[in-house]
N, C-alpha and C positions, 0 to 999 in steps of 0.2 A: 628450529623455528618453533615459536609458541603455537599452541592450538587455537589461541584467540586471534581474531583479526580486528583491525582498527577501522572504525568509521570516522573518517577525517573531514568529510564534507557532506552537507545535506542541502538539497534544494527542494522546496515544497510549494505547490500551487493549490490553493483551496478556493472555494467560493468566498471565503473571507479575505482573500488577497494572496500575498506571497511571502515566503520567508518566515523568520522567527516571529515577527509581529503577528502574522496571520495565524500561525500555530498557537500562539498564546491567546489570541482572541477565541479560537475554537476551544482551547482547553479551559478558558474561563466560562464556557457554556453559552457563548453567543451563537444563536441559531441562524443559519444562512438560508433556511427554507423559504421559498416563495411560490406562489401559485402562478402557473404559466399555461398558456394555451398551446397545444400541440396537436395537429391533425383534427382541429375542431373540438378537442376534449380538454378539460382543465386537469392539470397535474401539479402536484407539489414537486418542486425541483430545487437543486442546489447548483446554481450556474456560476461559473467563474466570470468575474467582470470582463467585459469585452476588451478593455484596454490591455488586459493581460493575455488575451488570446488573439491579438492582432499580429498575424504573421504575414508572410509574403503572399502576393496574389497567387491563387491556385493552390495554396498549401492547406492541408487538412488541419482542422482545429486541434485534434489530438496530437498531431506532430508538433504544432506550435507550442502546446503546453509541455510536451516532452523536452523540446529544445530549451525552453525557458528554465525548466527545472534542472536540466543538465548543466546549463551555464551557471546557475546559482550554486550547484554543488561543486563545480570546478573552482569557482571563485572562493567559495567557503574553504576549500582545501588548499587554496593558494596556488592552484595549477591552471588558472584561466589563461588562455593564450591570446585573448583579445588585445591586451595591452602590449603584447610582444609579437605582433603579426609579422614584423620584418625579420624575426629571428627564426632559426631552424626549429622544427617541432621538438627536437631533443631538448632544446633549452626551454621552450615555452611550456613543456610538460614537466617542468621541475626536475629535469635530469633523468626522467623515466623514458627510456627509449620507446618510440611508438609501437614497435613490435612486442613490447612487454606490457602494453596498456590494453586491457580487454574491455569489452562492453557487452553487457547483458541487459536488454531493455525490451519491454513488452508493450504492445498496443493490441490488446487481446482480440478486439473485433475488427481491427484494421481501421482504415480511414473512412468511417461511415459518413462523416460530415461532407468530405470532399466527394466521395462516391455519389452521394445523393445529389450534390450540386451538378456534377458531371452528367449524371443520368438525366436530370431535369433539362440540361442543355443539349442533350443529344450526344453524349460521350465526349467528343473533343471540340465542341462548338466554341469553347472559350479560348481556343488557341493552344491548348496543352499539347505536349508531345504525344504521339501515338503510344508511347510507353507509360501513359498515365497510370496504368495499373500498378507500377512500381511505387507509386505514392499513396496507394490505398490498401496495400496488403499489411499484415501484422508486423512485418519487419521494416516498414517505412520509417518509423521513428528511429530505430537502430541505425539505419543507413544515414539518415540526416545527421545524427549525433556523431557517427564515425567520420563523416566527411567534414563536419565542423571542426573536429580536433585532430584529424589525421591518425586516428587509432589504427594500428595494424596487427594487434593481437587478436585472440579469438573473439568473434562477433556472433552472438547467439540471441535468439528470441524465444525464451520459454513461454509457451502459451498454456495457461491452466486456469482460465477464467479469473475469478476473484482472488485466487491464490497465486497469480502470476508473479506478483512482487515478492512473495515469500520464496518462490522457487528461484528468482534471480539472486536472492541472498545466499541460499544454500549452494548454488552453482558458483557464485563468486568466491565463496569461502573455499570451495574445493579447488578452483583454479589457483588460488593463492597458496594453499597448503601443499599442492602438488608441484609448485614451482613453475606452473605454466604461464603465470602472469605476475607482474610486480604490483600492479594496481588494476582495479576494476571499477568502471562506472556502471552501476546497475540501477534498476528501478522500473517504473511502469506509469503509463498515462491512459486516460480514457476520456472521451468526449462523445457520449452516446445519447444526448438529449434529443433524439430524433423520434418521429411518430412511430415507426415500426418497432423500436425497442421498448418505448414506453407502453405502447398498446399491448405488446406481448406479455410484459410483466403484469399489466392490469388483468389480462385474460387468465393468467396463471393464478390470480388471486393473491399476489405477493405484495401489492402496493397498499400502503396505508390509505384509508378513505380520505377524500378531499371534502372535508366539512369543518367549518370554523377556521380558526387561526392555524396556519401550517406548522408553526412552532409547537412541538409536543406531540405531533402525529406519530412519530417513530419512538417506541418505548421498549427497547430491548429488555427482556427478562421480566417484564411486568405481566401480571396475570391477564390484563386486558390488551396485550399487544396485538397489533393488527397489520403488521407489515412495515415496509420501509418506503422511502422516497428516493429517487435517483438523483445523483449529483455527478459532477465532473471534476477532474483535477489531475495532478501528477506529482510524483516524488522521485528524486534521484539521489544516489549516494556514491561517494567515492570511498572505496574500501581498499585497504592495503594490509600487508603484514605489519605486526607491531614493530618489527625492525625497520621497515621502510618508513613508517610514521615517525620513528625516532630520528632517522637520517634526514627526513624532510623538516624536522623541527616542529611537527604538528602533534598537538595533544589530542588524542581521540575524543570525539564527542560521546562515544560509547564503544563497547567491544561486542562483537558478535562471536559468541563462544560455542554455539552448536546449532544444528538444525536437523529436522527430520521431515521426510516426505512420504505420502501414502495416498490411499483412496478409500472411499466408502464402499465401492463396488456394490452399489445398492440400486440406484435408478438414476435416469438422466435428470428428472425434474423433482425428485423427492429425496429426503435424507432419512437415515435411520434415527431412532430416538433412544437407542440403548447406550450411546456414548462410547462403545467399545473401541472402535477404530481410532477415534481421536484421542482417547485416553492412552492407547498404546503408543501413539506418536509423542504425546506429552512426556510419558515415562521414558521413551527412547531418547528424546532430545535432552532431558535432564540427566540421564545416565551418561550420554556422550559428553555433557558439560561437566561431569563430576559433581553434580548437585543433587540434593535431596528435596523432597516436598517442602520441608520447613525452611529451605533457603529462598523460596519464591516469595517476593514481596508484592508483585502485581501481575495480573493476567490481562493482556489486551485481547478481549474477546472479538470474534467476528460479529456477533450481536446484530443479526438482521431484523430482530423483532418479529420473526415468523414463528408460528407455533412449533413446528418440528425442529427447525434449526436451533432455536434457543434451548429447547428441551434437551437436544442432543449435546450441546455444549455444556449445559449445566451438569448433566450426568457424567460427561467426560471429565470435567474438572473435579467432581466429587470422587470418581473412581481413581483418577491419577494422583490427587493430592490427599485423599483420605480425610482424616480429622482436621488437617491444616486448611482444607478448602473453605471452611467457615470463617477463617481469619485472614484470608488473602483478598486484597482489593481486586475488584473486577472493573475494568475500564471498557466502555463501549461508546464510541464517539459518533456513530452514524446519526444519532438524533440531531447533531449540530451541522453536519456537512452532507448528509445523505449517503446512500450506498454508491460508492464510486466505481462499482463493477470491477473492470480489469485493473483499476488503479487502487482498489480498496486496501489491499494488504500493504502496498508500498506507502501510501499516505498515512494509514493508521500506524504503521511502524515508525514513520517520522515523528508522529505525535507521541508515541510511546517512548521513543528515544529522547524527545524533548522533556518528558516527565523525569526520566532517569537522569538526564543532564542537569535539570534545574531543581529536582526534588519537590516540585510543586504539583500536588495532586489535584486533578480536575474535579469539578462538582459532580460529573456524571459517573463518578466511581461508586456512588452510593446507590446500589441497585437492590431491588427486592427479590422475593422468591418467585419461582415460575409457577409450577402447577400442582404442588402438593408435597406432603412429607416424603422424604426419601430421595428426592431428586438432587437438590443442592443444599437445602436448608437455608436459613436466612444468611445472606451475604453481609457480613459485618464490615462497615466502612473502615478503611485503614485510617489511623490517626493522621491528622494533617501534618504533624511534625515527624512522621515516620520516614526515614530515608528509603529510597527505592534503589537497592543495590542490584537486584535481579528481577528482570521482567521477562515474561513469556508471551509471545504473540501467536495467536491461533488464527488460521484462515481456512475457509472452506469454499472451494470453487464450485460454480454451477456444473453439475455432472458428477460431483463426488471427489474432486481432486483437493487434497488437504495438505497443509504445511504447518509446521511449528518451528519457530526460531526463538533462541534464548539470547537475551542481551544483558550485559553487565555494565555497571558504572565504570568509567575509565580508571 
């Protein structure tokens, strides 16, 4: 079996909408930031349109986004069972037996939306079952997706804050290469535009100030960067071996060729600025992929526009890629959709794969220097006609959990 695995289906929910059209709007630089009141305070947010988050009564908003993204991914892979509800699951899942179909999906903070509504109503005052807690824990989205499709393979919920989506990729690849699954649906969702979360980030000093137009408030790697704004969304992926993709007649949208996981081991609420831990993971992922620094065309940065976070990433890229760092495009998309928290890596990976797939580089690739000589140097924009054959996605979760994944064109 090849060491590469095939991404044959993608579903994505953004504040811009859903699917390829929404991803293209985000990659064109259209900003979805809006000012909203929460808990009596104004915040810049990136909210998914309510018609895309309209789920069943009593369902958490994050679970609804997760289900919608999963359904898109399954349709995109040609494996959606909605049109074949009268058939056995073995047929509706494209000939993949349910016990060979795994699911790895994260809802990192659980169902905060539903929990808040239940708490306000006195727990079960809306008629929910006494087991309502099963709909608000971090595995709620996983269970709903599994029930929707009848998956009976490994069902896991990796929780690593903003890096959760990256960890679902590395675990999915392992399941496939170890022969423990023939297909995996993986991804992450987040819907945390609630007063407690927004106020916490504000008190930590991580949110961009609310003054003037919300567009442009988040400026990753800029010298005057002042933080991010919070958004919501979801992304799901159907991943198989290259052999299974060929059997299903599906051309991969991209290949996942390697991944690496680690931690800063620094502090719960701060990050180091030396770049050493992240640089080590970048080098490890490239080594596992059999690639060198000069092979990298594009880096999808975590890009939170925070002082320490951006500086750490900038130095890590310089350390890992050396002289090549000044020639590699750096893509940071939080300015257009916000920080999607637990869904950040998953959604940003979908956008990165879209760039690899279409070859169309987004305008936010042209980023400047951070804090002075020796950190990253000037980031030279990649030429608009340059193909993106190899892209590296970086993610750093709150509390120091980090992941690196390497994607290649199909």
